[in-house]
N, C-alpha and C positions, 0 to 999 in steps of 0.2 A: 770854203774848204772841200778843195780838189775831189772829184770822184774819185772812190778808191778801187770801184769796179772799171776795168776797161775791155775795151774789143779787142777780137782777136788780133793778133798782128801788131797792137802797142806793147807789147810784152816780151822779152825773148821766151824762147822754148825751155820748157822746166827741164827736160832729160829726163834719166832715168831716175827712181829714187825720190821721187816729187810728187805728193798727191794734188792734183789739179782739180778745182771745186769748179764747177761750168751753171750758167744759168740759160733756157731756153724760154726768155721771157713768152714767147708768142703762143708758147705750148702749157705754161703754165707747169715747166718739170725744173729741176734742179739734181744737180748729183754731182758727181767726182769719179777722176779717172785716174790711172796712174799706172807706168811700166814700172818693175823692178829689176835693176840688174845685179850688181856690186851686192847689194845686200842681201838677197835672197840667195846668189851665189855662196855668199861665205857662210850664211847656217847652213846651207845644205851639205858643203862641201864640209863643216867641219864635223857633220855626225855622219855623212858616208852611207845614207840609208839605200838602201834598196830602189831603183827609178821609181817604181809603181809608190812608194811612201815620200819621196822625195816630192813626184807632183803631187800627191794629196795635199801635203803642208805646205807646199808653196801656194795652193788654192788658198787655204787658212789664211795663211798669211798674207794674200791681197786683200782677202774679204774685210779680215782685221784690221788692217790700215785702211780699207776704203771707210768702217764705221768708226774705227777711234779717231782718227783725223777730224771728223767732224763734231766732236763734241768738245765746246768749249771749257775746256776746266785742266785745272793740275791735280794729276792720279793718272790711274791706270784704267786702261780697255779689255778684259779678258776675254776671251774666245776659248771654249773648251767643250772637247768632244767624249764623249763615254760611251761606249757601243759594244757590239757583241760582237764584232768583224774582225778581221785579221789585224786591222790598225784599230785599236782599242780605245787609242788616247790621242788625243793632238791638244796641243794648249798653243796659244800663240799670247803675249804680253804685250800690249802698246802702252809704253811710258811716255805722256806728254813731255815735253813735247814734240819728241823725235824716235824712242828709243822703240827698236823689238828685240825681242825675243821670242823662241820658239823651239820646240821637240816633239817627237812621237815614239809611240811605243808599240811596238809591233810586234804578233807570234810568228816566227824566222819561218817555223815548217806550216803551217797555215795560209802565211803568206805564199811559199813555192808550191803550195797544193790549187791556190787560187790562181796563178799564173800560168799553171801547168794546164791549168782547167778553162784558161781563158777568161779568166773572171777577175780580172786586176782593174776596174774601172773602178774610179772612186765612188760612185755609191755600193760597188759589191765588198770593196775592201774596208768600209765604215760598216756596214749590214744597218742592225737596227740600236736605237739608243735615245740620247740626246742631243742637244747640243744648249752649252749655258753660256751668256752675253751678260757679263758682269762688269758695273761701273764701279769703281773705288775710287771717289776723292779724298781719301786719306783720312790720317787722324779726326776724332770728333765729328764723322760722318756716318751716314749708314750706306751701308753697300746695297747698290741697287742691282737685282739680276733676273732676266729672263730666261726662262727654258723652254725649248722647240723642239718638238720629238723629229727624231733623224729612222726613217722606216727605207730606204734605200731607192732614197732622190739623191741627186744632185745638190751641194753645197750651193749652190745657186736657187733651187729650188726652195732648199729649206730657208735661207734669208727672205728672198721673196714673201714666203706664207708668215716668216716671224712679222714682215712687218704689217702685213696683209690680218692679220689678224690679232696681234697684241698691240702696235700700233695706231693701226688703220690709216697705213699710207701706202697708197700704190705704189706698186715698187719692182722695178727689172734690175734684173744683175746679169753681167757677164764676167766670166774668168778663163783664163789663159794662161797654160805652162807650155814651154818648150824649151829645148837644150838645143843649141846652135853651135856649130864646129867656126872657127876663127881661124885665121893661118899665126903659127905663133914664130915670134921675132927668131929664134932657135931652129925655124924648120918645124914641119909636120904641123899639125892642127891640137887646138887647142880648143876643148870643150866648156862650155858654161849652161849656167841654167838660167832664164828667163821667164819672166810672169809679167801679166797684165790683167787689170781689168776694171770693168764699169759700173757705176751704180746709180740709177736714173730713179727719181720719184715726183711723184703728181702730186704737188702743193698749190691749188686756185685759193684763190682769195675767197670766193663766193661757196660756199658749205654746200648746197644745191649740186654744184659742178662735181661732187663726190658721191653723189647717187647711186651708187655701185653694188654689186652684193658682198655681202660681210663689212660692207665701210659706212659711215655715217650717214644716216637716212638711206641708207639699201634696204632696209627692212621695210614690206609694208606695215601700215598703223594698225593697232588692233582693232581687229572687227573690220579691216578693209578685207575687199576681194584682195585673192592673193595676185600679183605682178610682180614682175620683174621688169628692172629698170637695166638699160643698156648702156654701157662703158661709155665714157666721154671720148669724142670724135680726139681730141687735143689728145687726152691720154693714149687713146689708138693707135694715132700717130707715131708716139713715143715710141711704143712698144715694135711697131712694125721697121722704124728704121733702127734699135737698137739690134732689132734682131736682123738686122744683116752684116752686121758685124762677121767677121772671119775670125775663127782664132788664132791664125797665124797675124790678124793685124794688133790684136791687142797686143802681143809679145816683141810682134819686129822692130826693133832701134830704128831701123830708116822709116817705121811711118809715122811716130812719135804720137805724143797725146792732145798737141793740138791740131794737127795735121788732121786725127781721126774726128774728133769733135767739130773740126770745120767739113769734111766730109760727111757726115751723119746730117748737119744741121743748120747747115749755110744758108739752104732756103728760107730760113725761117728766124735765122738769125741766133748766134751762140754768142754769150760770153764768158769769159775765164775770168778768173780769180786769182790772185798768187797764193804759189805752191807753197805746201809743207811737204819740207824735208823731212825722209824717214830716214832712219839708219841702224844697221845691227850694232850692238851696242847693249848687253846684258848688266842687270843693275846687283850683281851679287857681287860683295864684297867680305872680306873675312871678318870684318865687325859684324854682319848681317849674319851670318852664317853661325858665328859665337855666340848671338844673342837667342836664337833658336836651341843652340844644344844647351844654353845654359837653365832652358824649360824642363829640360829631363832630368828625371832623377836620377839618383845615384847608383840606382841598380842597371837604368838604362845606357849610362855613361860606362859603367864597368862592361855589358855586352858590348858597346862599342867601341872597346879597346884592340886594336890588330898591332903584335909585336912593339907594344907599349906607347900607341900614338893613334890618335880618332882620325880618321882619314875621312872627308866628304869631299863630293865630285859634284860641280856645278851639273844639273842633268840640260839646263840650258847652251851655256858656253863650254862645258868641260873644263873649268878652271878645277885644278885643284887644290883642297885645304887640309890643312893637318895643326893638329892640336895636340895639345899634352893635356890629359887628364887631371894633371894639377891644377891646371888653368880653371877648373869647374868644381874646388874643392877647398878654393883659398876662403871665399866669406864663410865659409862655415867653419873652417878652422879658426880663423881672426875673431869670428864673433864668441867661439871657446876659448878663448887668449884673452878677452876683452871681461870675462864674467867675474866677478868679483871675489876674491877667495877669503876665507873665515881666516 
């Protein structure tokens, strides 16, 4: 059977909207990298958020696809923030094998104040709260949810802390968002959003190589003198190399994922694996929305009626659905009709 892992150059460039797994075996490092083009631009253009909100949501989308595509399951990976900042809610939903949807909620007045006071960086917009990472493998399975504190640091730092403390895996994350202008066929320039990211993790086969603070083996045995383990040289090298990435490189279509990985790790040897495409695709349907409404009480249904209709708009994709109140009373009426009469 042929080896499914190929040396860089043996496969074509993944291009935009495809997550590329990679391995640097000499450094016991694995990870994924991605550049998002049309997919992230379509999501942000649909919502027409203010630029700072779009940037923040784009970072969240990159982080979600980097994490979600690493999981081998049929289901969903959901990343959601709940905070006290001007942007108090971000939700990104990745459904295997490739569908992504996302939206943000923000306070327009507080956002304008933050921009005026030059406090529109992502950590300031988020504020303090939590990031919940949920794995949902569908019916008849139990959801897994990990929660990490958000306390005024970047999404990069939050993800690194989550893996270090909850999963006990040394992790480094880079995220970048850019808005680029290209000459349009009709003249002038057309702006569009792009984003990129990379996650690298230290996964040695030998457990003793992970003897770092807050990691397996990193704590002194009970009763022993206190001591500190230094970080493994291989992981230190990975962090140093990833730290050289410029934000512009991560989102630049002229660089590309494979070229970036080669620049970073060519001296150590880097292997890339078949990419996983991701696309803007909402999972909402009329049937799903109706299923939710069918769980409402008759009182709730009555309160939801406007001009004789129940109108629901999907927060992710903006699709509007309209229902008649009668659609949610037939079952009750039919049951009454079938009752035996004396």
